[in-house]
The first five atom37 places (N, CA, C, CB, O) and aatype in JSON, in Angstrom:
{
  "aatype": [12, 0, 3, 11, 7, 9, 7, 0, 7, 11, 14, 16, 18, 10, 6, 0, 8, 17, 15, 19, 7, 16, 15, 10, 6, 9, 11, 6, 19, 6, 6, 6, 10, 2, 9, 5, 17, 0, 3, 19, 6, 7, 18, 17, 9, 11, 17, 2, 0, 10, 8, 10, 2, 12, 11, 3, 7, 0, 8, 8, 6, 13, 14, 19, 3, 16, 7, 6, 19, 3, 17, 11, 1, 14, 18, 15, 16, 9, 10, 10, 3, 6, 3, 18, 2, 6, 9, 6, 6, 6, 2],
  "atom_mask": [
    [1, 1, 1, 1, 1],
    [1, 1, 1, 1, 1],
    [1, 1, 1, 1, 1],
    [1, 1, 1, 1, 1],
    [1, 1, 1, 0, 1],
    [1, 1, 1, 1, 1],
    [1, 1, 1, 0, 1],
    [1, 1, 1, 1, 1],
    [1, 1, 1, 0, 1],
    [1, 1, 1, 1, 1],
    [1, 1, 1, 1, 1],
    [1, 1, 1, 1, 1],
    [1, 1, 1, 1, 1],
    [1, 1, 1, 1, 1],
    [1, 1, 1, 1, 1],
    [1, 1, 1, 1, 1],
    [1, 1, 1, 1, 1],
    [1, 1, 1, 1, 1],
    [1, 1, 1, 1, 1],
    [1, 1, 1, 1, 1],
    [1, 1, 1, 0, 1],
    [1, 1, 1, 1, 1],
    [1, 1, 1, 1, 1],
    [1, 1, 1, 1, 1],
    [1, 1, 1, 1, 1],
    [1, 1, 1, 1, 1],
    [1, 1, 1, 1, 1],
    [1, 1, 1, 1, 1],
    [1, 1, 1, 1, 1],
    [1, 1, 1, 1, 1],
    [1, 1, 1, 1, 1],
    [1, 1, 1, 1, 1],
    [1, 1, 1, 1, 1],
    [1, 1, 1, 1, 1],
    [1, 1, 1, 1, 1],
    [1, 1, 1, 1, 1],
    [1, 1, 1, 1, 1],
    [1, 1, 1, 1, 1],
    [1, 1, 1, 1, 1],
    [1, 1, 1, 1, 1],
    [1, 1, 1, 1, 1],
    [1, 1, 1, 0, 1],
    [1, 1, 1, 1, 1],
    [1, 1, 1, 1, 1],
    [1, 1, 1, 1, 1],
    [1, 1, 1, 1, 1],
    [1, 1, 1, 1, 1],
    [1, 1, 1, 1, 1],
    [1, 1, 1, 1, 1],
    [1, 1, 1, 1, 1],
    [1, 1, 1, 1, 1],
    [1, 1, 1, 1, 1],
    [1, 1, 1, 1, 1],
    [1, 1, 1, 1, 1],
    [1, 1, 1, 1, 1],
    [1, 1, 1, 1, 1],
    [1, 1, 1, 0, 1],
    [1, 1, 1, 1, 1],
    [1, 1, 1, 1, 1],
    [1, 1, 1, 1, 1],
    [1, 1, 1, 1, 1],
    [1, 1, 1, 1, 1],
    [1, 1, 1, 1, 1],
    [1, 1, 1, 1, 1],
    [1, 1, 1, 1, 1],
    [1, 1, 1, 1, 1],
    [1, 1, 1, 0, 1],
    [1, 1, 1, 1, 1],
    [1, 1, 1, 1, 1],
    [1, 1, 1, 1, 1],
    [1, 1, 1, 1, 1],
    [1, 1, 1, 1, 1],
    [1, 1, 1, 1, 1],
    [1, 1, 1, 1, 1],
    [1, 1, 1, 1, 1],
    [1, 1, 1, 1, 1],
    [1, 1, 1, 1, 1],
    [1, 1, 1, 1, 1],
    [1, 1, 1, 1, 1],
    [1, 1, 1, 1, 1],
    [1, 1, 1, 1, 1],
    [1, 1, 1, 1, 1],
    [1, 1, 1, 1, 1],
    [1, 1, 1, 1, 1],
    [1, 1, 1, 1, 1],
    [1, 1, 1, 1, 1],
    [1, 1, 1, 1, 1],
    [1, 1, 1, 1, 1],
    [1, 1, 1, 1, 1],
    [1, 1, 1, 1, 1],
    [1, 1, 1, 1, 1]
  ],
  "atom_positions": [
    [[141.58, 68.09, 62.08], [140.22, 67.98, 62.56], [139.61, 69.37, 62.7], [140.17, 67.22, 63.91], [140.25, 70.26, 63.26]],
    [[138.4, 69.58, 62.2], [137.74, 70.88, 62.25], [137.2, 71.15, 63.64], [136.61, 70.95, 61.21], [136.77, 70.24, 64.35]],
    [[137.22, 72.42, 64.02], [136.7, 72.83, 65.32], [135.17, 72.85, 65.24], [137.25, 74.23, 65.74], [134.6, 73.58, 64.43]],
    [[134.52, 72.05, 66.07], [133.06, 71.97, 66.06], [132.41, 73.0, 66.99], [132.61, 70.57, 66.46], [131.19, 73.13, 66.99]],
    [[133.19, 73.72, 67.76], [132.64, 74.73, 68.67], [132.07, 74.11, 69.93], [0.0, 0.0, 0.0], [132.25, 72.92, 70.19]],
    [[131.38, 74.92, 70.69], [130.81, 74.48, 71.97], [129.48, 73.79, 71.73], [130.64, 75.67, 72.93], [128.67, 74.27, 70.94]],
    [[129.27, 72.68, 72.39], [127.99, 71.97, 72.31], [127.92, 71.05, 71.11], [0.0, 0.0, 0.0], [128.83, 71.0, 70.29]],
    [[126.82, 70.32, 71.03], [126.66, 69.3, 70.0], [126.15, 69.86, 68.68], [125.72, 68.25, 70.49], [126.38, 69.25, 67.64]],
    [[125.47, 70.98, 68.69], [124.91, 71.55, 67.47], [125.25, 73.01, 67.36], [0.0, 0.0, 0.0], [125.9, 73.58, 68.24]],
    [[124.82, 73.62, 66.28], [125.1, 75.04, 66.07], [124.13, 75.88, 66.9], [125.0, 75.41, 64.57], [122.91, 75.79, 66.71]],
    [[124.65, 76.71, 67.81], [123.75, 77.53, 68.61], [123.21, 78.71, 67.82], [124.47, 78.03, 69.86], [123.9, 79.31, 67.0]],
    [[121.95, 79.03, 68.1], [121.3, 80.21, 67.51], [121.07, 81.26, 68.59], [119.97, 79.82, 66.85], [121.12, 82.46, 68.3]],
    [[120.81, 80.83, 69.81], [120.52, 81.74, 70.91], [121.36, 81.37, 72.13], [119.02, 81.7, 71.27], [121.73, 80.22, 72.32]],
    [[121.66, 82.38, 72.93], [122.31, 82.19, 74.22], [121.43, 82.89, 75.25], [123.79, 82.75, 74.24], [121.28, 84.11, 75.23]],
    [[120.84, 82.1, 76.16], [120.0, 82.67, 77.21], [120.81, 82.75, 78.5], [118.72, 81.82, 77.42], [121.62, 81.87, 78.78]],
    [[120.59, 83.79, 79.27], [121.2, 83.93, 80.58], [120.07, 84.2, 81.58], [122.27, 85.09, 80.6], [119.14, 84.96, 81.3]],
    [[120.16, 83.57, 82.76], [119.13, 83.7, 83.78], [119.74, 84.22, 85.08], [118.43, 82.34, 84.03], [120.77, 83.72, 85.54]],
    [[119.1, 85.22, 85.66], [119.48, 85.76, 86.95], [118.33, 85.52, 87.91], [119.83, 87.28, 86.86], [117.19, 85.32, 87.49]],
    [[118.63, 85.54, 89.2], [117.61, 85.3, 90.2], [117.71, 86.35, 91.31], [117.74, 83.89, 90.79], [118.79, 86.85, 91.61]],
    [[116.57, 86.65, 91.89], [116.53, 87.54, 93.04], [115.51, 86.97, 94.03], [116.17, 89.02, 92.63], [114.49, 86.43, 93.62]],
    [[115.79, 87.09, 95.3], [114.89, 86.57, 96.32], [114.53, 87.66, 97.31], [0.0, 0.0, 0.0], [115.12, 88.73, 97.33]],
    [[113.53, 87.36, 98.14], [113.11, 88.3, 99.17], [112.53, 87.52, 100.34], [112.08, 89.31, 98.62], [112.26, 86.32, 100.22]],
    [[112.34, 88.18, 101.43], [111.76, 87.57, 102.62], [110.84, 88.59, 103.27], [112.87, 87.09, 103.62], [111.18, 89.77, 103.38]],
    [[109.67, 88.13, 103.7], [108.71, 89.0, 104.38], [108.44, 88.46, 105.77], [107.4, 89.1, 103.57], [108.33, 87.25, 105.96]],
    [[108.34, 89.35, 106.74], [107.94, 88.95, 108.08], [106.42, 89.02, 108.17], [108.6, 89.85, 109.17], [105.83, 90.09, 107.98]],
    [[105.8, 87.9, 108.44], [104.33, 87.83, 108.5], [103.81, 88.81, 109.55], [103.86, 86.39, 108.83], [102.78, 89.45, 109.33]],
    [[104.49, 88.93, 110.68], [104.06, 89.86, 111.73], [103.99, 91.29, 111.2], [105.01, 89.8, 112.94], [103.06, 92.03, 111.51]],
    [[104.97, 91.69, 110.39], [104.98, 93.03, 109.8], [103.79, 93.21, 108.85], [106.3, 93.29, 109.06], [103.15, 94.26, 108.85]],
    [[103.51, 92.19, 108.04], [102.38, 92.25, 107.11], [101.08, 92.39, 107.91], [102.33, 90.99, 106.2], [100.23, 93.21, 107.58]],
    [[100.93, 91.58, 108.95], [99.71, 91.64, 109.78], [99.53, 93.03, 110.4], [99.77, 90.58, 110.9], [98.44, 93.59, 110.37]],
    [[100.62, 93.57, 110.96], [100.53, 94.88, 111.62], [100.24, 96.0, 110.63], [101.82, 95.18, 112.37], [99.41, 96.86, 110.89]],
    [[100.92, 95.97, 109.49], [100.76, 97.05, 108.5], [99.36, 97.04, 107.88], [101.81, 96.9, 107.39], [98.78, 98.1, 107.63]],
    [[98.82, 95.84, 107.64], [97.5, 95.74, 107.0], [96.36, 95.57, 108.0], [97.5, 94.57, 106.05], [95.19, 95.55, 107.62]],
    [[96.71, 95.46, 109.29], [95.72, 95.26, 110.35], [94.87, 94.01, 110.08], [94.81, 96.5, 110.48], [93.64, 94.06, 110.08]],
    [[95.56, 92.89, 109.85], [94.91, 91.61, 109.58], [95.52, 90.53, 110.46], [95.04, 91.23, 108.07], [96.52, 90.75, 111.14]],
    [[94.91, 89.36, 110.44], [95.47, 88.16, 111.05], [95.73, 87.15, 109.94], [94.51, 87.57, 112.16], [94.86, 86.93, 109.1]],
    [[96.92, 86.54, 109.92], [97.27, 85.6, 108.87], [96.27, 84.44, 108.79], [98.67, 85.06, 109.08], [96.04, 83.88, 107.72]],
    [[95.69, 84.08, 109.94], [94.7, 83.0, 109.97], [93.47, 83.32, 109.11], [94.27, 82.73, 111.41], [92.73, 82.42, 108.72]],
    [[93.26, 84.61, 108.82], [92.11, 85.03, 108.0], [92.43, 85.1, 106.51], [91.62, 86.38, 108.47], [91.56, 85.46, 105.71]],
    [[93.65, 84.75, 106.13], [94.05, 84.76, 104.72], [93.56, 83.49, 104.06], [95.59, 84.91, 104.57], [93.83, 82.39, 104.54]],
    [[92.84, 83.65, 102.95], [92.35, 82.49, 102.19], [93.35, 82.08, 101.11], [90.99, 82.81, 101.56], [93.51, 80.89, 100.82]],
    [[94.02, 83.07, 100.5], [94.98, 82.78, 99.44], [95.94, 83.95, 99.27], [0.0, 0.0, 0.0], [95.63, 85.08, 99.65]],
    [[97.09, 83.66, 98.7], [98.08, 84.72, 98.5], [98.93, 84.42, 97.27], [98.97, 84.88, 99.74], [99.06, 83.26, 96.87]],
    [[99.51, 85.47, 96.69], [100.47, 85.34, 95.6], [101.29, 86.62, 95.54], [99.76, 85.07, 94.24], [100.9, 87.65, 96.09]],
    [[102.43, 86.54, 94.88], [103.28, 87.71, 94.69], [103.4, 87.96, 93.2], [104.69, 87.51, 95.34], [103.72, 87.06, 92.42]],
    [[103.13, 89.19, 92.8], [103.24, 89.59, 91.41], [103.59, 91.07, 91.36], [101.93, 89.31, 90.63], [103.03, 91.86, 92.12]],
    [[104.51, 91.44, 90.49], [104.92, 92.82, 90.29], [105.33, 93.49, 91.61], [103.8, 93.61, 89.63], [104.89, 94.6, 91.91]],
    [[106.15, 92.81, 92.38], [106.68, 93.35, 93.64], [105.59, 93.7, 94.65], [107.5, 94.58, 93.36], [105.73, 94.66, 95.41]],
    [[104.52, 92.93, 94.65], [103.46, 93.12, 95.64], [102.94, 91.77, 96.1], [102.31, 93.98, 95.07], [102.69, 90.87, 95.29]],
    [[102.79, 91.63, 97.42], [102.12, 90.46, 97.99], [100.62, 90.74, 97.94], [102.6, 90.16, 99.47], [100.16, 91.75, 98.47]],
    [[99.87, 89.85, 97.31], [98.42, 89.97, 97.21], [97.8, 88.97, 98.17], [97.92, 89.73, 95.74], [98.18, 87.8, 98.2]],
    [[96.84, 89.44, 98.95], [96.16, 88.59, 99.92], [94.66, 88.62, 99.67], [96.47, 89.04, 101.36], [94.05, 89.68, 99.65]],
    [[94.08, 87.46, 99.46], [92.62, 87.32, 99.43], [92.2, 86.83, 100.81], [92.13, 86.34, 98.28], [92.69, 85.81, 101.29]],
    [[91.3, 87.56, 101.43], [90.87, 87.25, 102.77], [89.6, 86.4, 102.75], [90.65, 88.53, 103.57], [88.86, 86.41, 101.77]],
    [[89.36, 85.68, 103.82], [88.18, 84.82, 103.93], [86.88, 85.61, 103.86], [88.23, 84.02, 105.23], [85.84, 85.08, 103.47]],
    [[86.94, 86.89, 104.25], [85.73, 87.73, 104.2], [85.52, 88.38, 102.82], [85.8, 88.82, 105.26], [84.6, 89.17, 102.65]],
    [[86.38, 88.04, 101.84], [86.25, 88.58, 100.48], [87.11, 89.8, 100.21], [0.0, 0.0, 0.0], [87.23, 90.22, 99.05]],
    [[87.71, 90.38, 101.23], [88.57, 91.56, 101.04], [89.87, 91.15, 100.33], [88.89, 92.23, 102.4], [90.28, 90.0, 100.36]],
    [[90.49, 92.13, 99.7], [91.78, 91.94, 99.02], [92.74, 93.01, 99.52], [91.62, 92.0, 97.45], [92.38, 94.18, 99.61]],
    [[93.97, 92.59, 99.85], [94.99, 93.52, 100.31], [96.25, 93.32, 99.48], [95.3, 93.33, 101.81], [96.51, 92.24, 98.96]],
    [[97.02, 94.41, 99.35], [98.33, 94.35, 98.72], [99.38, 94.9, 99.67], [98.35, 95.13, 97.38], [99.13, 95.87, 100.39]],
    [[100.55, 94.27, 99.68], [101.65, 94.69, 100.52], [102.89, 94.77, 99.65], [101.85, 93.72, 101.73], [103.22, 93.8, 98.96]],
    [[103.6, 95.9, 99.66], [104.78, 96.03, 98.8], [105.9, 95.06, 99.19], [105.32, 97.46, 98.84], [106.13, 94.81, 100.37]],
    [[106.56, 94.52, 98.18], [107.67, 93.59, 98.38], [108.93, 94.24, 97.83], [107.39, 92.2, 97.68], [108.98, 94.66, 96.67]],
    [[109.95, 94.32, 98.66], [111.24, 94.88, 98.23], [112.13, 93.73, 97.8], [111.91, 95.72, 99.37], [112.62, 92.97, 98.64]],
    [[112.35, 93.6, 96.51], [113.19, 92.51, 96.0], [114.65, 92.9, 95.92], [112.71, 92.07, 94.63], [115.5, 92.08, 95.58]],
    [[114.96, 94.15, 96.22], [116.36, 94.57, 96.17], [116.87, 94.61, 94.74], [0.0, 0.0, 0.0], [116.09, 94.69, 93.79]],
    [[118.16, 94.55, 94.61], [118.81, 94.62, 93.31], [119.27, 93.24, 92.84], [119.99, 95.59, 93.36], [119.65, 92.4, 93.66]],
    [[119.24, 93.02, 91.56], [119.77, 91.8, 90.97], [121.28, 91.93, 90.88], [119.14, 91.54, 89.56], [121.8, 92.98, 90.5]],
    [[121.99, 90.86, 91.22], [123.44, 90.84, 91.05], [123.72, 90.46, 89.6], [124.13, 89.83, 92.06], [123.72, 89.29, 89.24]],
    [[123.96, 91.48, 88.78], [124.14, 91.29, 87.34], [125.52, 90.75, 86.99], [123.9, 92.58, 86.62], [125.79, 90.47, 85.82]],
    [[126.4, 90.59, 87.98], [127.77, 90.17, 87.67], [127.8, 88.8, 86.99], [128.61, 90.13, 88.96], [128.5, 88.61, 85.99]],
    [[127.04, 87.85, 87.52], [127.03, 86.51, 86.94], [125.61, 85.94, 86.95], [127.99, 85.57, 87.7], [124.94, 85.98, 87.98]],
    [[125.14, 85.43, 85.82], [123.84, 84.73, 85.83], [123.98, 83.4, 86.55], [123.32, 84.51, 84.37], [125.08, 82.84, 86.63]],
    [[122.87, 82.89, 87.09], [122.94, 81.59, 87.74], [122.97, 80.45, 86.72], [121.76, 81.41, 88.68], [123.34, 79.33, 87.06]],
    [[122.57, 80.73, 85.47], [122.73, 79.73, 84.41], [122.77, 80.41, 83.05], [121.58, 78.7, 84.46], [122.2, 81.49, 82.86]],
    [[123.44, 79.76, 82.11], [123.43, 80.17, 80.71], [123.11, 78.93, 79.89], [124.8, 80.81, 80.27], [123.53, 77.83, 80.22]],
    [[122.36, 79.12, 78.82], [121.92, 77.99, 78.0], [122.11, 78.34, 76.53], [120.44, 77.64, 78.29], [121.67, 79.39, 76.07]],
    [[122.77, 77.44, 75.79], [122.85, 77.56, 74.33], [121.67, 76.82, 73.74], [124.21, 76.99, 73.78], [121.38, 75.68, 74.11]],
    [[120.97, 77.48, 72.8], [119.77, 76.9, 72.16], [119.94, 76.9, 70.65], [118.5, 77.69, 72.56], [120.61, 77.77, 70.08]],
    [[119.32, 75.92, 70.01], [119.35, 75.9, 68.54], [118.2, 76.77, 68.01], [119.24, 74.44, 68.0], [117.49, 77.41, 68.78]],
    [[118.02, 76.78, 66.7], [117.01, 77.66, 66.09], [115.59, 77.33, 66.51], [117.12, 77.58, 64.6], [114.71, 78.18, 66.4]],
    [[115.34, 76.09, 66.99], [114.01, 75.68, 67.45], [113.89, 75.76, 68.98], [113.71, 74.27, 66.98], [112.94, 75.22, 69.56]],
    [[114.85, 76.44, 69.62], [114.91, 76.6, 71.07], [115.13, 75.29, 71.81], [113.65, 77.25, 71.57], [114.77, 75.17, 72.98]],
    [[115.72, 74.31, 71.14], [116.12, 73.08, 71.81], [117.45, 73.34, 72.51], [116.23, 71.89, 70.8], [118.34, 73.99, 71.95]],
    [[117.58, 72.83, 73.73], [118.79, 73.05, 74.5], [119.95, 72.26, 73.92], [118.57, 72.67, 75.97], [119.85, 71.05, 73.69]],
    [[121.06, 72.95, 73.7], [122.29, 72.31, 73.24], [123.19, 72.05, 74.43], [123.02, 73.18, 72.18], [123.74, 70.96, 74.59]],
    [[123.32, 73.08, 75.27], [124.22, 72.96, 76.42], [123.78, 73.95, 77.48], [125.71, 73.19, 76.02], [123.39, 75.08, 77.16]],
    [[123.85, 73.52, 78.74], [123.56, 74.42, 79.86], [124.75, 74.47, 80.78], [122.3, 73.97, 80.64], [125.38, 73.44, 81.06]],
    [[125.07, 75.67, 81.23], [126.16, 75.85, 82.18], [125.62, 76.53, 83.41], [127.33, 76.65, 81.57], [124.98, 77.58, 83.33]],
    [[125.88, 75.94, 84.57], [125.41, 76.53, 85.84], [126.58, 77.11, 86.58], [124.69, 75.49, 86.72], [126.41, 77.66, 87.67]]
  ]
}
């Protein structure tokens, strides 16, 4: 019997995914930016910065320390075929 290899089809790509998390204390953000969280209309995080849109139209940015990625092991690896269809995922 011939060895068919890993997965159901011939893999073309192997993707690996790592994750990093962070935590912010709202009190620290309020004190550093001299704001009240109740006055925040919207927020998002992009490029290691917390962005705040305020109800009065002002915009603030607060640096986010994401630390280092643990490169030792990805949280998932995925074998993909030439059309990027998933063949097999390992968590």
